BAKOLKOL-697494 format. One line per field, with one value per atom (N, C-alpha, C): residue in three letters; chain; residue number from 1; x, y, z. Coordinates in steps of 0.1 Angstrom, whole numbers. Each point is the difference from the previous one (the first is absolute). Layout:
REM BAKOLKOL-697494
resn: c(ala/...)
chain: c(A/...)
resi: c(NUM/...)
c1: c(X/...)
c2: c(Y/...)
c3: c(Z/...)
REM end
This chain:
REM BAKOLKOL-697494
resn: c(met/met/met/thr/thr/thr/phe/phe/phe/leu/leu/leu/ala/ala/ala/leu/leu/leu/val/val/val/ala/ala/ala/pro/pro/pro/ala/ala/ala/ser/ser/ser/ala/ala/ala/gln/gln/gln/asp/asp/asp/val/val/val/thr/thr/thr/arg/arg/arg/his/his/his/lys/lys/lys/ile/ile/ile/pro/pro/pro/asn/asn/asn/ser/ser/ser/asp/asp/asp/phe/phe/phe/pro/pro/pro/ile/ile/ile/ala/ala/ala/gln/gln/gln/ala/ala/ala/val/val/val/glu/glu/glu/ile/ile/ile/pro/pro/pro/ala/ala/ala/gly/gly/gly/lys/lys/lys/thr/thr/thr/thr/thr/thr/val/val/val/tyr/tyr/tyr/ile/ile/ile/ser/ser/ser/gly/gly/gly/ala/ala/ala/val/val/val/pro/pro/pro/pro/pro/pro/val/val/val/ser/ser/ser/asn/asn/asn/gln/gln/gln/ser/ser/ser/ala/ala/ala/ala/ala/ala/lys/lys/lys/asn/asn/asn/thr/thr/thr/ile/ile/ile/glu/glu/glu/ala/ala/ala/tyr/tyr/tyr/gly/gly/gly/asp/asp/asp/thr/thr/thr/lys/lys/lys/thr/thr/thr/gln/gln/gln/thr/thr/thr/glu/glu/glu/thr/thr/thr/val/val/val/leu/leu/leu/arg/arg/arg/ser/ser/ser/ile/ile/ile/glu/glu/glu/lys/lys/lys/thr/thr/thr/leu/leu/leu/ser/ser/ser/ser/ser/ser/ile/ile/ile/gly/gly/gly/leu/leu/leu/lys/lys/lys/met/met/met/gly/gly/gly/asp/asp/asp/val/val/val/val/val/val/arg/arg/arg/met/met/met/gln/gln/gln/val/val/val/phe/phe/phe/leu/leu/leu/val/val/val/gly/gly/gly/asp/asp/asp/pro/pro/pro/gly/gly/gly/lys/lys/lys/gly/gly/gly/gly/gly/gly/lys/lys/lys/met/met/met/asp/asp/asp/phe/phe/phe/ala/ala/ala/gly/gly/gly/phe/phe/phe/met/met/met/gln/gln/gln/gly/gly/gly/tyr/tyr/tyr/thr/thr/thr/gln/gln/gln/phe/phe/phe/phe/phe/phe/gly/gly/gly/thr/thr/thr/thr/thr/thr/glu/glu/glu/gln/gln/gln/pro/pro/pro/asn/asn/asn/leu/leu/leu/pro/pro/pro/thr/thr/thr/arg/arg/arg/ser/ser/ser/val/val/val/phe/phe/phe/gln/gln/gln/val/val/val/ala/ala/ala/gly/gly/gly/leu/leu/leu/ala/ala/ala/asn/asn/asn/pro/pro/pro/gly/gly/gly/phe/phe/phe/leu/leu/leu/val/val/val/glu/glu/glu/ile/ile/ile/glu/glu/glu/val/val/val/thr/thr/thr/ala/ala/ala/val/val/val/arg/arg/arg/pro/pro/pro)
chain: c(A/A/A/A/A/A/A/A/A/A/A/A/A/A/A/A/A/A/A/A/A/A/A/A/A/A/A/A/A/A/A/A/A/A/A/A/A/A/A/A/A/A/A/A/A/A/A/A/A/A/A/A/A/A/A/A/A/A/A/A/A/A/A/A/A/A/A/A/A/A/A/A/A/A/A/A/A/A/A/A/A/A/A/A/A/A/A/A/A/A/A/A/A/A/A/A/A/A/A/A/A/A/A/A/A/A/A/A/A/A/A/A/A/A/A/A/A/A/A/A/A/A/A/A/A/A/A/A/A/A/A/A/A/A/A/A/A/A/A/A/A/A/A/A/A/A/A/A/A/A/A/A/A/A/A/A/A/A/A/A/A/A/A/A/A/A/A/A/A/A/A/A/A/A/A/A/A/A/A/A/A/A/A/A/A/A/A/A/A/A/A/A/A/A/A/A/A/A/A/A/A/A/A/A/A/A/A/A/A/A/A/A/A/A/A/A/A/A/A/A/A/A/A/A/A/A/A/A/A/A/A/A/A/A/A/A/A/A/A/A/A/A/A/A/A/A/A/A/A/A/A/A/A/A/A/A/A/A/A/A/A/A/A/A/A/A/A/A/A/A/A/A/A/A/A/A/A/A/A/A/A/A/A/A/A/A/A/A/A/A/A/A/A/A/A/A/A/A/A/A/A/A/A/A/A/A/A/A/A/A/A/A/A/A/A/A/A/A/A/A/A/A/A/A/A/A/A/A/A/A/A/A/A/A/A/A/A/A/A/A/A/A/A/A/A/A/A/A/A/A/A/A/A/A/A/A/A/A/A/A/A/A/A/A/A/A/A/A/A/A/A/A/A/A/A/A/A/A/A/A/A/A/A/A/A/A/A/A/A/A/A/A/A/A/A/A/A/A/A/A/A/A/A/A/A/A/A/A/A/A/A/A/A/A/A/A/A/A/A/A/A/A/A/A/A/A/A/A/A/A/A/A/A/A/A/A/A/A/A/A/A/A/A/A/A/A/A/A/A/A/A/A/A/A/A/A/A/A/A/A/A/A/A/A/A)
resi: c(1/1/1/2/2/2/3/3/3/4/4/4/5/5/5/6/6/6/7/7/7/8/8/8/9/9/9/10/10/10/11/11/11/12/12/12/13/13/13/14/14/14/15/15/15/16/16/16/17/17/17/18/18/18/19/19/19/20/20/20/21/21/21/22/22/22/23/23/23/24/24/24/25/25/25/26/26/26/27/27/27/28/28/28/29/29/29/30/30/30/31/31/31/32/32/32/33/33/33/34/34/34/35/35/35/36/36/36/37/37/37/38/38/38/39/39/39/40/40/40/41/41/41/42/42/42/43/43/43/44/44/44/45/45/45/46/46/46/47/47/47/48/48/48/49/49/49/50/50/50/51/51/51/52/52/52/53/53/53/54/54/54/55/55/55/56/56/56/57/57/57/58/58/58/59/59/59/60/60/60/61/61/61/62/62/62/63/63/63/64/64/64/65/65/65/66/66/66/67/67/67/68/68/68/69/69/69/70/70/70/71/71/71/72/72/72/73/73/73/74/74/74/75/75/75/76/76/76/77/77/77/78/78/78/79/79/79/80/80/80/81/81/81/82/82/82/83/83/83/84/84/84/85/85/85/86/86/86/87/87/87/88/88/88/89/89/89/90/90/90/91/91/91/92/92/92/93/93/93/94/94/94/95/95/95/96/96/96/97/97/97/98/98/98/99/99/99/100/100/100/101/101/101/102/102/102/103/103/103/104/104/104/105/105/105/106/106/106/107/107/107/108/108/108/109/109/109/110/110/110/111/111/111/112/112/112/113/113/113/114/114/114/115/115/115/116/116/116/117/117/117/118/118/118/119/119/119/120/120/120/121/121/121/122/122/122/123/123/123/124/124/124/125/125/125/126/126/126/127/127/127/128/128/128/129/129/129/130/130/130/131/131/131/132/132/132/133/133/133/134/134/134/135/135/135/136/136/136/137/137/137/138/138/138/139/139/139/140/140/140/141/141/141/142/142/142/143/143/143/144/144/144/145/145/145/146/146/146/147/147/147/148/148/148/149/149/149/150/150/150/151/151/151/152/152/152/153/153/153/154/154/154/155/155/155)
c1: c(691/9/2/3/3/-13/-12/-12/-2/3/-2/10/13/10/-4/-7/-4/-12/-9/-12/2/8/2/4/10/3/-11/-6/-11/-12/-3/-12/3/13/4/2/-11/1/2/12/3/-1/-2/1/14/2/14/2/11/4/13/-1/12/7/13/8/3/3/4/15/3/13/11/11/11/-3/-10/-4/-3/2/-4/-11/-6/-12/-11/-6/-9/-14/-2/-13/2/-11/1/-3/7/-3/-14/-2/-13/-3/-13/-5/-9/2/-9/-8/-13/-9/-6/3/-5/-16/-5/-15/-5/-11/-7/3/9/3/-11/-3/-9/7/-4/5/-8/6/-6/4/-10/3/-3/10/-1/-2/-11/-2/11/1/10/0/11/2/7/-4/6/5/8/7/-10/2/-7/7/-7/6/12/12/11/4/-6/3/-14/-5/-13/-1/11/-1/-1/3/-1/-14/-3/-13/-2/-12/-2/1/0/1/14/10/14/9/11/11/5/1/6/-8/-13/-8/3/5/2/15/8/15/5/12/7/-3/5/-3/5/12/5/-9/-4/-9/-13/-6/-13/1/11/2/1/7/1/-14/-7/-13/-10/0/-9/3/13/4/-3/1/-4/-15/-8/-14/-4/7/-2/4/11/4/-11/-6/-11/-12/-3/-12/3/12/3/-1/6/0/-14/-9/-14/-7/5/-6/9/10/9/11/4/11/11/12/12/5/9/6/7/5/6/-9/-13/-10/-4/5/-3/8/-8/6/0/-8/-1/-3/6/-1/-1/-10/-1/1/9/3/-3/-7/-4/7/9/7/-4/-3/-2/13/2/12/1/11/3/3/-8/4/14/5/13/11/-4/10/-3/-5/-3/-11/-10/-11/3/11/4/-3/-4/-2/14/-1/12/2/5/2/10/10/10/-6/-9/-7/-9/-7/-8/8/12/8/5/3/5/-11/-12/-11/-3/0/-3/10/13/10/0/-8/-1/-9/-8/-11/3/7/2/15/4/14/9/-5/8/3/9/4/-13/-8/-12/-11/-1/-10/6/5/7/-9/-13/-8/-3/2/-2/-12/-8/-11/4/-8/1/-6/5/-4/0/-9/-1/-1/7/0/-4/-10/-5/0/3/-2/-14/-8/-13/-2/-10/-3/-4/-8/-4/-8/-2/-8/-12/-8/-12/2/11/3/13/0/12/13/-2/12/5/-7/5/10/12/10/1/-6/1/-13/-3/-11/6/-3/5/-11/-1/-9/8/-4/8/-10/6/-6/8/-6/7/-6/8/-5/0/-11/-1/8/9/9/-8)
c2: c(-699/-5/11/12/11/3/-1/3/-10/-13/-10/2/4/2/12/10/12/-3/-9/-2/-10/-10/-10/6/9/5/9/8/9/-7/-12/-7/-10/-3/-10/6/5/5/-12/-4/-13/2/-12/-1/2/8/3/-9/-7/-9/6/2/6/-11/-2/-11/4/-9/2/5/12/6/-10/-1/-8/-15/-5/-14/-7/-13/-8/-9/2/-8/1/-11/1/4/12/6/15/6/15/6/12/7/7/5/7/-2/1/0/11/8/11/-4/1/-3/13/2/13/0/12/2/-7/-5/-6/-15/-5/-15/-8/-12/-8/-10/0/-9/-12/-12/-13/-7/-4/-7/-15/-9/-14/-6/-8/-7/-9/-2/-9/-14/-4/-14/-9/-12/-11/-11/-8/-10/-12/-5/-12/-12/-11/-13/-3/-3/-4/-15/-6/-14/-7/-6/-6/-11/-7/-11/4/12/5/4/-1/5/15/4/14/10/-3/10/0/-4/-1/9/4/7/-9/-13/-9/1/3/1/12/11/13/3/-6/2/10/2/9/15/9/14/4/-4/3/-5/-13/-6/7/3/7/14/7/13/0/-10/-1/-3/-9/-4/11/7/12/11/3/10/-4/-13/-5/2/-2/1/15/9/14/5/-6/3/-4/-11/-5/9/4/9/14/5/13/-2/-10/-3/0/-6/-2/14/10/13/10/-5/8/7/-5/6/-10/5/-9/3/-9/2/14/5/13/12/-3/10/0/-9/-1/12/8/11/-2/-9/-2/-15/-5/-14/-1/-8/-3/-16/-4/-14/-5/-11/-5/-14/-2/-12/-6/-13/-7/-6/0/-6/-14/-4/-14/-9/-10/-9/-6/-2/-5/10/13/10/7/-9/5/10/-1/9/14/2/13/0/12/0/-2/-6/-3/11/11/12/-3/-8/-3/-9/-9/-8/8/10/9/8/5/8/-8/-13/-8/-2/0/-1/14/10/14/5/-2/5/-7/-10/-6/8/9/8/15/5/14/3/11/4/-8/-7/-8/8/-5/7/1/-11/0/8/2/7/8/12/8/8/2/9/-6/9/-4/6/-7/5/5/8/2/-13/-3/-13/0/-7/-3/-15/-6/-14/-1/-8/-2/-15/-3/-13/0/-10/-1/-13/-1/-12/-11/2/-10/5/-8/3/-10/1/-7/-15/-5/-15/-2/-9/-2/-4/-4/-3/13/11/12/7/3/8/14/2/12/5/13/6/13/4/13/7/13/9/11/4/10/11/11/12/2/2/2/13/6/12/-4/3/-2/10/-5/9/8)
c3: c(-708/11/10/-5/10/8/-6/7/11/-2/11/11/-4/10/9/-5/8/8/-5/7/12/-2/11/13/1/13/6/-9/4/6/-6/5/11/2/10/13/6/14/9/2/7/15/6/14/4/10/5/12/0/11/6/13/7/8/-3/6/15/8/13/-1/6/-2/6/-7/4/3/-8/3/-13/-1/-11/3/12/4/-10/-5/-11/2/6/1/-2/-4/-1/13/3/12/-2/-12/-3/-14/-4/-13/-3/-10/-4/-12/0/-11/-5/-13/-6/-1/1/-1/-13/0/-12/-1/8/-2/8/-5/6/10/12/11/0/0/1/12/8/13/-3/3/-2/14/2/12/5/13/5/-7/-4/-6/9/0/9/-10/5/-8/-5/-12/-4/6/0/5/-9/5/-8/2/10/3/2/-11/0/10/3/9/15/3/14/4/13/4/-2/-5/-5/11/13/10/7/-8/5/-8/7/-8/-11/3/-11/-13/1/-12/-8/6/-7/-1/8/-1/10/1/9/-4/7/-3/-14/-4/-13/-11/1/-10/0/12/0/-5/2/-5/-16/-5/-15/-6/6/-6/2/11/2/-10/-2/-10/-14/-3/-14/-1/10/0/-2/7/-2/-14/-5/-14/-10/2/-9/1/13/1/-6/2/-7/-15/-5/-15/-5/7/-4/-2/7/-1/-7/-8/-8/8/11/8/2/5/2/14/4/14/1/-11/0/3/-1/3/15/8/14/7/8/7/15/5/15/2/11/3/15/5/14/1/9/1/14/1/13/1/10/1/14/0/12/5/13/6/-4/-5/-4/12/2/12/-1/-12/-2/2/3/3/13/9/14/1/-10/0/-5/-5/-6/-15/-5/-15/-7/-12/-8/-10/5/-9/-11/3/-10/-11/4/-10/-9/7/-8/-10/5/-9/-12/2/-11/-11/4/-10/-6/9/-5/-10/2/-9/-13/-2/-14/-8/6/-7/0/10/1/1/-7/1/-9/-9/-10/-12/-8/-12/-9/-1/-8/5/14/6/12/-3/10/9/-4/8/14/10/14/6/7/7/14/7/14/6/12/5/16/5/15/1/10/3/15/3/13/4/13/5/6/-4/5/7/9/8/-9/-10/-9/-12/-10/-12/-1/-10/-1/0/-4/0/8/9/8/-8/-12/-9/-7/1/-7/9/-6/7/-6/-12/-8/-6/2/-8/-4/-12/-6/-7/3/-8/-6/-12/-7/-6/-2/-7/-12/-12/-12/-6/-10/-7/-15/-6/-14/-8/-8/-8/-10)
REM end
């Protein structure tokens, strides 16, 4: 038992996540990755159809920004799991949001955050990535409001 207790901290050269000073905003200000860790880049993920009865090139088929964020992050979670990683291994995230016609053509940042905070900064998964969010003119399908790509580190 003593041997395992001594080895775990020595071999656990963990990723260091720096919080934003004086803020509880759920992203890291910076992330340090120790030498020797494997970095894994996950391609941009877009939402699956959530409403089968809607036309496939419409927002109604994929849902609002919150719904699309949730389904995209579930897809990323599944991809990570298939290669032995978890959401807590994500160190960097880039988010592309299309302006929602129902919101005057502005990106729905609040809807995005409602989906995002279900996966990051929770009691179950407290690790926060660095993150950028961009409003873009459009994505590959006119129904897509959200595309997310992540970088993870193999523990």
